[in-house]
C-alpha positions as CSV (number, residue, x, y, z in Angstrom):
1,M,62.8,109.4,163.0
2,A,61.9,105.7,163.2
3,R,63.9,102.7,164.2
4,I,64.2,100.3,161.1
5,A,65.3,96.7,161.3
6,L,67.3,95.9,158.2
7,G,68.6,92.6,156.8
8,G,68.3,89.8,154.2
9,I,68.7,86.3,153.0
10,Q,69.2,85.7,149.2
11,H,69.0,82.3,147.5
12,E,67.4,81.2,144.2
13,T,66.7,77.6,144.3
14,N,66.8,75.3,141.2
15,V,65.6,72.0,142.5
16,F,67.3,70.2,139.5
17,A,70.8,71.4,140.3
18,P,73.4,68.8,141.8
19,Y,74.2,70.7,145.0
20,K,72.3,71.8,148.0
21,A,73.0,75.1,149.8
22,E,74.5,74.2,153.2
23,Y,75.4,76.8,155.8
24,P,79.0,77.2,154.9
25,V,78.2,78.6,151.3
26,F,76.2,81.4,153.0
27,V,79.3,82.3,155.2
28,Q,81.8,82.5,152.5
29,R,82.5,85.6,150.1
30,D,81.9,84.9,146.4
31,E,80.7,87.8,144.1
32,W,78.8,89.1,147.1
33,P,79.7,89.7,150.8
34,P,79.8,87.0,153.2
35,L,77.3,86.4,155.9
36,S,77.6,89.3,158.6
37,R,75.5,90.6,161.6
38,G,75.1,93.9,163.1
39,T,77.5,96.8,162.3
40,Q,79.8,94.3,160.4
41,M,76.8,93.9,158.0
42,L,76.6,97.6,157.5
43,D,80.3,97.8,156.7
44,N,80.3,94.8,154.2
45,V,77.4,95.9,152.1
46,R,78.4,99.6,151.8
47,G,79.2,100.6,148.1
48,V,77.8,97.4,146.7
49,N,74.8,97.3,144.3
50,L,72.5,95.4,146.6
51,P,68.9,96.1,147.8
52,V,70.0,96.1,151.3
53,T,72.6,98.9,150.4
54,G,70.1,101.1,148.5
55,A,67.6,100.7,151.4
56,L,70.4,101.6,154.0
57,E,71.4,104.6,152.2
58,R,67.9,105.9,151.6
59,L,66.7,105.2,155.1
60,Q,69.7,107.0,156.5
61,A,69.0,110.0,154.2
62,L,65.5,110.1,155.5
63,G,66.8,110.3,159.0
64,H,65.8,106.8,160.3
65,E,67.8,104.8,162.8
66,I,68.9,101.6,161.4
67,V,68.9,98.3,163.4
68,P,71.2,95.9,161.4
69,L,70.2,92.3,161.5
70,L,71.9,89.9,159.2
71,W,72.7,89.8,155.5
72,C,73.9,86.7,153.6
73,S,73.4,85.0,150.1
74,A,74.4,81.8,148.4
75,T,75.1,81.0,144.8
76,P,71.9,79.4,143.3
77,S,71.8,75.7,143.8
78,A,69.4,73.0,144.9
79,H,67.4,73.2,148.1
80,V,68.6,75.2,151.1
81,S,69.2,72.7,153.8
82,E,67.0,72.8,156.8
83,E,70.1,73.4,159.0
84,A,71.1,76.4,157.0
85,F,67.6,78.0,156.7
86,E,66.9,77.4,160.5
87,R,70.2,78.6,161.7
88,I,70.3,81.7,159.7
89,S,66.6,82.7,160.4
90,A,67.2,82.0,164.1
91,M,70.2,84.4,164.2
92,M,68.1,87.0,162.4
93,L,65.2,86.7,164.7
94,E,67.5,86.6,167.8
95,T,69.0,89.9,166.6
96,L,65.5,91.3,166.1
97,R,64.0,90.2,169.5
98,D,67.2,91.5,171.5
99,S,66.8,94.9,169.9
100,P,64.6,97.6,171.3
101,P,61.2,97.6,169.7
102,V,61.4,98.7,165.9
103,D,58.9,100.8,164.0
104,G,59.5,98.9,160.7
105,V,61.3,96.2,159.1
106,L,63.0,96.0,155.5
107,L,64.3,92.7,154.1
108,D,66.4,92.0,151.2
109,L,65.1,88.7,150.0
110,H,65.1,86.6,146.6
111,G,61.7,85.3,146.5
112,A,62.6,81.8,145.0
113,M,64.2,80.2,148.0
114,V,63.0,76.5,148.4
115,C,64.2,74.8,151.5
116,A,64.5,71.0,152.2
117,H,61.6,71.3,154.8
118,V,59.8,74.5,153.6
119,A,58.8,74.9,149.9
120,D,58.3,78.7,150.3
121,G,61.4,79.7,152.4
122,D,60.8,83.5,151.8
123,G,57.1,83.3,152.8
124,E,58.1,81.3,155.9
125,L,60.8,83.8,157.0
126,L,58.5,86.7,156.3
127,R,55.9,84.9,158.5
128,R,58.3,84.5,161.3
129,I,59.2,88.2,161.1
130,R,55.5,89.2,161.0
131,Q,55.0,87.1,164.2
132,A,57.9,88.8,165.9
133,V,57.0,92.4,165.3
134,G,53.1,92.2,165.1
135,D,50.4,93.3,162.6
136,A,50.6,96.9,163.3
137,T,54.3,97.3,162.2
138,P,55.1,97.6,158.4
139,V,57.3,94.8,156.9
140,V,58.6,95.7,153.3
141,A,60.6,93.1,151.1
142,C,62.8,93.4,148.2
143,L,62.6,90.7,145.7
144,D,64.7,89.4,142.7
145,L,62.9,89.9,139.2
146,H,62.8,86.0,139.3
147,A,60.9,85.6,142.5
148,N,58.0,83.3,142.7
149,I,55.6,85.6,144.4
150,S,53.6,83.4,146.8
151,D,50.1,84.3,148.5
152,E,52.0,83.8,151.9
153,M,54.6,86.5,150.9
154,V,51.8,88.9,149.9
155,A,49.9,88.2,153.1
156,Q,52.9,88.7,155.4
157,A,54.5,91.6,153.7
158,S,53.1,95.1,153.8
159,V,54.8,95.8,150.3
160,L,56.9,93.5,147.9
161,E,59.3,95.7,145.7
162,V,60.8,93.8,142.7
163,Y,63.8,94.5,140.5
164,R,62.9,96.1,137.1
165,T,65.8,95.2,135.1
166,Y,67.3,91.9,134.0
167,P,70.3,92.1,134.1
168,H,69.8,93.2,137.6
169,V,71.5,96.7,137.6
170,D,68.8,98.3,139.7
171,M,69.2,96.1,142.9
172,A,70.3,99.2,145.0
173,D,67.5,101.3,143.4
174,T,65.0,98.6,144.2
175,G,66.2,98.8,147.9
176,A,65.7,102.7,147.7
177,R,62.1,102.4,146.5
178,A,61.2,100.0,149.1
179,A,62.7,102.5,151.7
180,D,60.3,104.9,150.3
181,H,57.4,102.7,150.6
182,L,58.3,102.0,154.3
183,D,58.8,105.7,155.0
184,L,55.5,106.6,153.4
185,L,53.5,103.9,155.5
186,L,55.2,105.3,158.7
187,K,54.2,108.8,157.8
188,H,50.5,107.8,157.4
189,N,50.8,105.5,160.5
190,L,49.9,102.5,158.4
191,A,51.0,98.9,158.5
192,R,49.9,98.5,154.9
193,Y,48.4,100.3,152.0
194,P,44.7,100.2,152.0
195,S,44.5,98.4,148.7
196,C,46.6,95.5,147.2
197,A,46.0,93.6,144.0
198,I,47.8,90.5,142.9
199,R,47.6,88.8,139.4
200,R,49.2,85.8,137.9
201,T,49.7,84.7,134.2
202,D,48.7,81.4,132.8
203,F,52.2,80.9,131.1
204,L,55.8,80.7,132.1
205,I,58.8,82.8,131.0
206,P,62.1,81.0,130.5
207,P,64.6,83.3,132.1
208,V,66.8,83.2,129.0
209,W,64.2,85.2,127.1
210,G,63.3,87.7,129.8
211,C,66.1,90.4,129.2
212,T,64.8,93.8,129.9
213,L,67.3,95.5,127.4
214,V,65.1,94.3,124.6
215,D,61.5,93.5,123.9
216,P,59.1,92.1,125.0
217,A,60.3,92.5,128.5
218,K,61.6,96.1,127.9
219,S,58.1,97.4,126.9
220,V,56.4,95.5,129.6
221,Y,58.5,97.1,132.2
222,A,58.2,100.5,130.6
223,R,54.4,100.0,130.9
224,L,54.7,99.1,134.7
225,S,56.5,102.5,135.3
226,E,53.8,104.4,133.6
227,L,51.1,102.9,135.7
228,I,52.6,104.1,138.9
229,Q,50.9,107.4,139.8
230,K,49.2,109.2,142.8
231,K,46.5,106.7,143.5
232,V,48.8,103.7,142.6
233,S,51.8,104.1,144.9
234,G,53.6,101.0,143.8
235,M,53.6,98.2,141.4
236,S,56.0,95.2,140.9
237,L,56.2,92.4,138.3
238,S,58.1,89.1,138.8
239,C,58.8,86.9,135.9
240,G,59.3,84.0,138.2
241,F,61.7,81.1,138.4
242,P,60.0,77.9,137.1
243,L,63.0,75.7,137.9
244,S,62.2,76.0,141.7
245,D,59.2,73.5,140.7
246,V,56.8,75.0,143.2
247,S,53.1,75.6,142.3
248,E,53.2,79.5,142.6
249,A,56.2,79.7,140.2
250,G,55.9,81.9,137.2
251,P,55.0,85.5,136.4
252,A,53.0,87.5,139.0
253,L,52.5,91.2,139.7
254,V,51.4,93.1,142.8
255,A,50.0,96.6,143.0
256,Y,49.5,98.9,146.1
257,G,47.7,102.1,146.7
258,F,45.2,104.3,148.4
259,D,42.4,103.7,145.9
260,E,41.1,100.1,145.2
261,V,39.3,100.9,141.8
262,S,42.8,102.4,140.6
263,V,45.0,99.7,142.0
264,N,42.8,97.0,140.3
265,A,42.7,98.8,137.1
266,A,46.5,99.2,137.1
267,A,46.9,95.6,137.8
268,D,44.5,94.5,135.1
269,S,46.4,96.8,132.6
270,L,49.7,95.4,133.2
271,L,48.5,91.8,133.1
272,A,46.9,92.5,129.7
273,E,50.2,94.0,128.6
274,I,52.2,90.9,129.5
275,E,49.7,88.5,128.3
276,G,49.5,90.2,125.0
277,R,53.4,89.6,124.6
278,E,53.3,85.9,125.6
279,S,54.3,84.6,122.2
280,E,57.4,86.9,122.0
281,F,59.2,85.3,125.0
282,C,61.1,82.8,122.9
283,G,64.0,82.5,120.5
284,R,66.6,80.3,118.8
285,L,68.6,78.0,120.8
286,Y,71.9,76.4,119.6
287,N,73.7,73.3,120.6
288,A,77.4,73.4,121.1
289,E,78.2,72.2,117.6
290,E,76.0,74.7,115.9
291,A,76.9,77.5,118.2
292,V,80.7,77.1,117.7
293,K,80.3,76.8,114.1
294,E,78.2,79.9,113.8
295,A,80.6,81.9,116.1
296,I,83.5,81.0,113.9
297,R,81.7,82.2,110.8
298,L,80.5,85.4,112.5
299,S,83.8,86.2,114.1
300,A,85.6,86.0,110.7
301,N,84.7,89.7,110.0
302,A,83.6,90.8,113.7
303,N,83.9,94.3,115.2
304,G,83.6,92.5,118.7
305,P,83.4,89.1,120.2
306,V,80.7,86.6,119.5
307,I,79.3,85.4,122.9
308,L,78.4,81.9,123.5
309,A,76.0,81.9,126.6
310,D,76.4,78.7,128.3
311,S,73.1,79.3,129.9
312,Q,72.3,75.6,131.1
313,D,75.6,75.5,133.2
314,N,75.1,79.2,134.5
315,P,75.9,79.1,138.2
316,G,73.5,82.2,138.6
317,G,70.6,79.6,138.0
318,G,72.0,76.7,139.8
319,G,74.6,75.2,137.4
320,P,77.8,73.8,138.9
321,G,79.9,76.0,136.5
322,D,82.1,72.9,135.7
323,T,80.7,71.5,132.3
324,T,83.2,71.6,129.3
325,E,81.4,70.7,126.2
326,I,81.7,74.2,124.6
327,L,85.2,74.3,125.5
328,Q,85.9,71.0,123.9
329,T,83.9,72.0,120.8
330,L,86.0,75.2,120.3
331,V,89.2,73.1,120.6
332,S,87.8,70.4,118.1
333,H,87.0,73.2,115.5
334,E,90.2,74.8,116.1
335,A,88.6,78.1,117.0
336,Q,90.9,81.2,116.7
337,G,90.9,84.0,119.4
338,A,88.6,82.1,121.7
339,V,88.4,82.0,125.4
340,A,86.1,80.3,127.9
341,G,85.3,81.0,131.5
342,V,84.9,80.9,134.4
343,I,85.0,77.1,134.8
344,S,84.8,76.0,138.4
345,D,87.3,73.4,139.4
346,P,89.3,73.8,142.6
347,A,91.6,70.8,141.9
348,A,92.4,72.0,138.4
349,A,93.2,75.5,139.7
350,Q,95.3,74.1,142.4
351,S,97.2,72.0,140.0
352,A,98.1,74.9,137.9
353,H,99.2,76.9,140.9
354,A,101.6,74.0,141.9
355,A,102.8,73.8,138.4
356,G,103.6,77.5,137.8
357,I,103.3,79.9,134.9
358,N,104.5,78.5,131.5
359,A,104.4,75.0,132.9
360,I,102.6,72.3,130.8
361,V,100.5,70.0,133.0
362,N,98.1,67.1,132.3
363,I,94.7,68.3,134.0
364,S,91.2,66.5,134.1
365,L,89.3,69.7,133.9
366,G,85.7,70.1,134.9
367,G,82.9,67.4,134.9
368,K,83.3,66.7,138.6
369,S,79.7,67.6,139.6
370,G,78.5,64.4,138.0
371,F,75.8,66.1,136.1
372,P,74.5,63.9,133.2
373,G,76.2,64.5,130.0
374,S,79.1,66.3,131.6
375,L,82.6,64.7,131.4
376,P,85.9,66.0,132.4
377,Y,88.3,67.3,129.7
378,I,91.5,65.7,130.1
379,A,94.4,67.3,128.1
380,E,97.8,69.0,128.4
381,Y,97.2,72.5,129.4
382,R,99.9,75.5,129.5
383,V,99.6,77.7,132.4
384,L,99.5,81.3,131.1
385,G,98.4,83.1,134.4
386,L,97.8,82.8,138.1
387,S,95.9,84.8,140.7
388,D,94.2,84.4,144.0
389,G,90.9,85.2,142.5
390,C,90.3,88.3,144.5
391,F,89.6,91.5,142.8
392,R,87.2,94.4,142.4
393,A,84.4,94.2,139.9
394,N,84.0,97.1,137.3
395,G,80.6,96.4,135.7
396,P,77.4,98.0,136.5
397,M,75.7,95.0,138.1
398,L,78.4,94.0,140.5
399,A,79.4,97.7,140.7
400,G,82.6,97.8,142.9
401,A,81.9,94.5,144.7
402,E,84.9,92.5,145.9
403,I,85.1,89.3,144.1
404,D,86.6,86.1,145.5
405,L,86.8,83.2,143.1
406,G,89.5,81.4,145.2
407,P,92.7,80.3,143.5
408,T,92.3,80.9,139.7
409,A,94.3,80.3,136.6
410,L,94.4,81.1,132.9
411,L,95.1,78.0,130.9
412,E,95.5,77.2,127.3
413,V,94.7,74.0,125.3
414,S,95.3,73.7,121.6
415,G,95.1,77.4,121.2
416,V,92.0,78.0,123.2
417,R,92.2,79.8,126.6
418,V,90.2,79.1,129.6
419,I,89.8,80.7,133.0
420,V,89.5,78.1,136.0
421,G,88.3,79.3,139.3
422,S,87.7,77.4,142.5
423,K,84.1,78.5,143.2
424,P,80.9,78.3,141.1
425,V,80.4,82.0,140.3
426,Q,78.4,83.3,137.4
427,T,80.7,85.2,134.8
428,M,79.0,88.5,134.6
429,D,81.8,91.2,134.8
430,Q,84.7,91.7,132.4
431,S,87.1,91.9,135.5
432,M,86.7,88.1,135.7
433,F,88.8,87.9,132.5
434,S,90.7,91.2,132.8
435,H,92.4,90.6,136.2
436,L,94.2,87.7,134.5
437,G,95.2,89.9,131.5
438,V,92.6,89.0,129.1
439,D,90.9,92.0,127.3
440,P,87.4,90.6,126.5
441,S,87.1,93.4,123.8
442,K,90.0,91.9,121.9
443,Q,88.7,88.3,121.7
444,K,86.9,86.8,118.7
445,I,84.8,84.4,120.7
446,I,84.0,84.2,124.3
447,A,82.2,81.3,126.0
448,I,80.6,82.4,129.3
449,K,79.0,80.8,132.1
450,S,76.0,83.1,132.3
451,S,72.5,83.5,130.6
452,I,71.7,87.4,130.7
453,H,73.6,88.9,133.5
454,F,76.9,89.3,131.5
455,R,75.1,91.7,129.0
456,N,75.3,94.9,130.8
457,D,79.0,94.8,131.1
458,F,79.6,93.1,127.8
459,E,77.0,94.8,125.6
460,K,79.2,97.6,124.5
461,I,81.9,95.4,123.1
462,L,80.0,92.3,121.9
463,Q,78.9,91.5,118.2
464,T,76.1,89.2,119.0
465,V,75.0,86.4,121.6
466,L,74.2,82.8,120.8
467,P,72.4,81.0,123.6
468,V,73.8,77.4,124.0
469,T,72.1,74.3,125.2
470,A,75.2,72.4,126.6
471,P,74.8,70.1,129.6
472,G,73.6,71.7,132.9
473,P,70.6,71.9,135.2
474,V,69.5,75.5,134.2
475,I,67.2,74.1,131.6
476,V,66.1,76.8,129.0
477,D,63.6,74.6,127.2
478,L,61.0,74.4,129.7
479,A,59.1,71.7,127.8
480,T,61.9,69.4,128.7
481,V,62.0,70.0,132.4
482,P,60.8,67.1,134.6
483,F,58.5,69.2,136.7
484,Q,56.8,67.5,139.6
485,D,54.2,70.2,140.2
486,A,51.1,69.5,138.2
487,R,50.5,73.3,137.3
488,L,54.1,73.7,136.0
489,K,53.8,70.5,134.0
490,R,50.8,72.0,132.3
491,L,52.2,75.5,131.7
492,A,55.6,74.0,130.4
493,C,53.7,72.2,127.6
494,K,52.6,75.6,126.3
495,N,56.2,76.8,125.9
């Protein structure tokens, strides 16, 4: 039995988003548990589809003793503030240093955290952890499929294990795989695998086209699984998150094992697979007018809802979640059986709660983030439903997580319904509609603040998905992104 330190900090940074991640947003509960330390951390993450949870369960099943450090996350946004990063990392390191010596460390990170004072937040945290435990201790990290794998991360971590699904339904599974790596290294009395290979592509993948439920990503990740065998103990592929605007953003893969020739051959094979599919990572985008007209046409004889994916205002990529262009377009075209959500506007939600159910209230909805092109939608809304925004998710990605949207309301304007919450949270679970009495399967059109993550819970009911380029900082056409990094500028021109 070994003593394993377990913890994590998750943040995906979109430097073009309007808000920074300050310390309080890591403390609050949203779709994931709040910041917690020690045994409280273990209680908060149990039963939730997170890497830290999968690692915890697997390590305990293997008979290891857990030293809980700290776990927290924040909804994607612009840079993590210096105060937030330094305060959280100091707490994690303090707990580690105050504990008896550990035999290994397992961290649940994102891999695309950019701080106000450190461009590679995840690499810097790994460097500090490595400095605290020494070179002889294995340090394994789980990363999001959209991590920007840096040379520093590879240098400081013994193994980087990346999600293999988008939507990320395998987060807990990734934690379990990471735990298996750590256990294997401990059994061999190794701090690292004898061989490691890293490869990068010379192109970018827009996140909106990286869904692993369909090709090309489906085939690429299937090939990855085939390449893992006796001499290649592990392999991970990250598609990257270009909107972090850092030089090492973009697709990268790492392979680990006991035989250098086999590890390098596997890495080269997977690189060839993804490079051969480069031209397939693209598709049709719709502006709001085009999308609503097409949705109305398709929904006339639909067996399920047409989903308008409000990708550029996706809080899961750094969007404020408060733009209203699609909602206004649905109203202007008198769309029947349409619902939109979740729009983040605490003031509007509070006005609805103050007015009460069935009241008609004049509300200035959304548009408060100040994002260019986004204006409030001022209208008279009927209050159809109210909730405290607290409920348990049912879908495969959130998998039983306790959600807290803050005060939430179901409103109706000119026949179109809209769910308004008090926090910018990505709409990726049917429960975000059903907890207010809206059955997603019975809607004709659903405008949803998400890019891809909604697909696993909505796939079984939807007719089709139309990606929409309404206002928002999660820019899907990378050629239009005002990158500062010279490498990303060059690669974006290829998209």
